[in-house]
C-alpha positions as CSV (number, residue, x, y, z in Angstrom):
1,M,0.0,0.0,0.0
2,T,1.2,3.5,-0.7
3,A,0.1,6.8,0.6
4,K,-0.8,7.9,-3.0
5,Q,-3.4,5.1,-3.4
6,I,-4.8,5.7,0.1
7,Q,-5.2,9.4,-0.5
8,E,-6.7,8.8,-4.0
9,Y,-9.2,6.3,-2.5
10,I,-10.2,8.7,0.2
11,L,-10.5,11.6,-2.2
12,C,-12.6,9.6,-4.6
13,L,-14.9,8.5,-1.7
14,K,-15.3,12.1,-0.5
15,E,-16.2,13.2,-4.1
16,E,-18.6,10.2,-4.5
17,R,-16.5,8.8,-7.3
18,Y,-16.8,5.3,-6.0
19,Y,-15.8,3.6,-9.2
20,D,-12.6,5.6,-9.2
21,A,-12.0,4.7,-5.5
22,H,-12.4,1.0,-6.5
23,E,-9.8,1.6,-9.2
24,A,-7.3,3.3,-6.8
25,L,-7.1,0.2,-4.6
26,E,-7.5,-2.3,-7.4
27,A,-4.0,-1.1,-8.6
28,L,-2.6,-2.4,-5.3
29,W,-4.8,-5.5,-5.0
30,F,-4.7,-6.9,-8.5
31,P,-0.9,-7.9,-8.7
32,R,-1.3,-9.6,-5.3
33,R,-4.7,-11.1,-5.8
34,F,-3.6,-14.7,-5.6
35,E,-1.8,-14.2,-2.2
36,E,-3.6,-15.7,0.8
37,S,-2.5,-12.8,3.1
38,S,-4.8,-10.9,5.4
39,E,-3.7,-7.6,3.9
40,V,-4.7,-8.7,0.4
41,K,-8.1,-9.8,1.6
42,L,-8.5,-6.5,3.5
43,L,-7.8,-4.6,0.3
44,K,-10.4,-6.7,-1.4
45,G,-12.9,-5.8,1.3
46,L,-12.2,-2.1,0.9
47,I,-12.6,-2.4,-2.8
48,N,-16.0,-4.1,-2.1
49,A,-17.0,-1.1,0.1
50,A,-16.5,1.3,-2.9
51,V,-18.4,-1.0,-5.2
52,S,-21.2,-1.2,-2.7
53,F,-21.4,2.6,-2.6
54,E,-21.4,2.8,-6.4
55,L,-24.3,0.3,-6.6
56,L,-26.2,2.3,-4.1
57,K,-25.6,5.4,-6.1
58,R,-27.1,3.7,-9.1
59,G,-30.2,2.7,-7.2
60,R,-29.3,-1.0,-6.9
61,K,-29.8,-1.4,-3.2
62,P,-30.1,-5.2,-3.0
63,Q,-26.9,-5.7,-4.9
64,S,-25.2,-3.0,-2.7
65,K,-26.2,-4.9,0.5
66,K,-24.7,-8.1,-0.9
67,V,-21.4,-6.5,-1.7
68,W,-21.4,-4.7,1.6
69,A,-21.6,-8.1,3.3
70,N,-18.4,-9.0,1.4
71,Y,-16.8,-5.9,2.8
72,L,-17.8,-7.0,6.4
73,K,-16.4,-10.5,5.8
74,Y,-13.0,-9.2,4.7
75,R,-13.0,-6.4,7.3
76,Q,-12.3,-9.1,9.9
77,E,-8.8,-9.5,8.3
78,L,-7.9,-6.2,9.9
79,F,-7.3,-8.0,13.1
80,K,-5.0,-10.6,11.5
81,T,-3.0,-8.2,9.4
82,E,0.6,-7.5,10.3
83,T,1.8,-4.5,8.3
84,K,3.3,-1.1,8.7
85,H,0.1,0.2,7.2
86,L,-2.2,-1.1,9.9
87,N,-3.1,2.4,11.2
88,D,-4.0,3.4,7.6
89,Y,-6.3,0.4,7.3
90,Y,-8.0,1.3,10.6
91,Q,-8.6,4.8,9.3
92,L,-9.9,3.5,6.0
93,T,-12.4,1.1,7.6
94,R,-13.7,3.8,10.0
95,F,-14.1,6.1,7.0
96,V,-16.0,3.7,4.8
97,E,-18.2,2.7,7.7
98,E,-19.1,6.4,8.3
99,I,-20.1,6.7,4.7
100,H,-22.2,3.5,5.0
101,K,-24.0,4.9,8.1
102,K,-25.0,8.0,6.1
103,S,-26.2,6.1,3.1
C-alpha cells in the first residue's frame, strides 16, 4: 500500500466517485490477488466497500447490500494483518463505515 493510493481512495470516496475509488485500490490488490494474506483480503474488502457505494448510487440497493456483506467479511482480516500500514487500514475502515451509516 502506498500513501498515494490511500489518498486517492479517500478523495474519490469524498467526491462520491466510487468507481474511481475502487480503481485506486485495485491497482494495489490486482498484482497480489492470488496471495492468501490478510492484507490482500482486506484490500479486497475495501474495494468491495467502494463497489457497494457505487451500486447504491445507481439505485441497486439489494446488490449493494450483498457487496457490503463481502466488505464486512473481509474487514475481519484487519485483526489478523501484520503490516506497517495497519493504522492506515484502521482509518480507512472507519471512514467507509461512516459513509455507509450516512447512506
